C-alpha positions in Angstrom: 53.9 -20.0 18.8 51.6 -22.1 16.6 48.8 -21.6 19.1 49.2 -17.8 19.0 48.9 -17.8 15.2 45.8 -19.9 15.3 44.2 -17.5 17.8 45.1 -14.5 15.7 43.8 -16.1 12.6 40.5 -17.0 14.3 40.2 -13.4 15.6 40.8 -12.0 12.1 38.2 -14.3 10.6 35.7 -13.4 13.3 36.2 -9.7 12.8 35.9 -9.9 9.0 32.6 -11.8 9.5 31.1 -9.0 11.6 31.9 -6.2 9.1 29.2 -7.0 6.5 26.6 -7.1 9.2 27.4 -3.6 10.4 26.9 -2.2 6.8 23.6 -4.0 6.4 21.9 -1.9 9.2 23.1 1.5 7.9 20.4 3.6 6.2 20.7 4.3 2.5 20.9 8.1 2.6 21.1 8.6 -1.2 17.7 7.1 -1.8 14.7 9.1 -0.7 12.2 7.0 1.2 9.2 9.3 0.9 7.8 11.1 -2.2 5.2 13.8 -2.0 2.7 13.5 -4.9 1.1 16.6 -6.4 -1.8 15.9 -8.8 -1.9 18.6 -11.5 -5.1 18.8 -13.6 -5.1 21.1 -16.7 -8.4 22.0 -18.4 -8.9 24.5 -21.2 -9.5 27.3 -18.7 -7.5 26.5 -15.5 -4.6 24.6 -13.8 -5.5 23.0 -10.5 -3.2 21.4 -8.0 -4.4 19.2 -5.2 -1.8 20.8 -2.9 0.1 24.0 -3.4 3.0 23.6 -1.0 5.9 21.3 0.0 8.7 21.3 2.5 12.3 22.1 1.6 14.1 18.8 1.0 11.1 16.9 -0.2 11.2 14.8 -3.4 8.0 15.8 -5.2 6.3 13.8 -7.9 4.2 16.1 -10.2 1.6 13.9 -11.8 0.2 16.1 -14.6 -2.9 15.3 -16.7 -4.4 17.4 -19.5 -8.2 17.0 -19.3 -8.7 19.7 -21.9 -9.3 19.5 -25.7 -6.2 21.6 -26.6 -2.5 21.3 -26.1 -1.4 23.0 -22.8 1.8 23.3 -20.8 2.7 23.3 -17.2 5.7 25.3 -16.1 6.9 25.4 -12.5 9.4 28.0 -11.4 12.3 28.6 -13.8 14.5 26.1 -15.7 17.2 28.7 -16.1 17.4 30.6 -12.7 19.7 29.0 -10.1 18.2 28.8 -6.6 19.1 26.7 -3.7 21.9 24.2 -4.3 20.7 22.8 -7.6 21.2 23.9 -11.1 17.5 24.5 -11.8 14.4 25.1 -9.7 11.6 24.1 -11.9 10.6 22.4 -15.2 8.3 22.9 -18.2 6.3 20.2 -19.9 3.8 20.3 -22.8 0.9 17.9 -22.7 -1.4 16.9 -25.5 -5.1 16.4 -24.9 -5.8 13.4 -22.5 -2.0 13.0 -22.0 -0.4 12.3 -18.6 3.2 12.9 -17.5 5.2 12.4 -14.3 8.1 14.7 -13.3 10.2 14.2 -10.2 11.9 17.2 -8.7 13.9 17.7 -5.5 12.9 20.9 -3.6 16.1 22.4 -2.4 14.9 26.0 -2.4 12.6 27.8 0.1 10.1 30.3 -1.2 7.4 30.8 -3.9 7.6 29.1 -7.3 5.1 30.4 -9.8 3.4 27.9 -12.1 1.7 28.7 -15.4 1.0 27.7 -18.9 3.4 29.3 -21.3 1.5 28.6 -24.5 0.2 31.7 -26.4 -3.5 30.7 -26.2 -3.3 30.3 -22.4 -1.3 33.5 -21.4 -4.4 35.7 -21.0 -6.4 33.2 -18.9 -6.1 34.0 -15.1 -6.9 30.4 -14.1 -3.8 29.2 -15.9 -1.3 30.5 -13.3 -0.7 30.3 -9.6 2.0 29.9 -6.9 3.5 26.7 -5.4 5.3 27.4 -2.1 8.2 25.6 -0.6 8.3 26.0 3.2 
């Protein structure tokens, strides 16, 4: 009887020792492993993006830089319209001259997202708007 208890105790300790090893090899699904970086350059006359599309499900880093001499904004999509599974599909940010900002956004929507500057002195400039597409 004592020998059976010893065997059962050793089996339980062996099984418990293997459990943490199984968890160590599982991928961390809540942490994205790849970010797509989009460089946004704003001048006094236009907004230029080094890429104008992403894939649905991408985590996109928008690295914005105001190279102009005036304050400008960068607005992507809508901060109030619900699309996809998220509460918002877009953002808006105001940048002072020579300022840089970084915004992370998860692309959970498929389709076109307009971008533009929403400041009054930029509204009439055709170079201050465009379309970013999520495939």
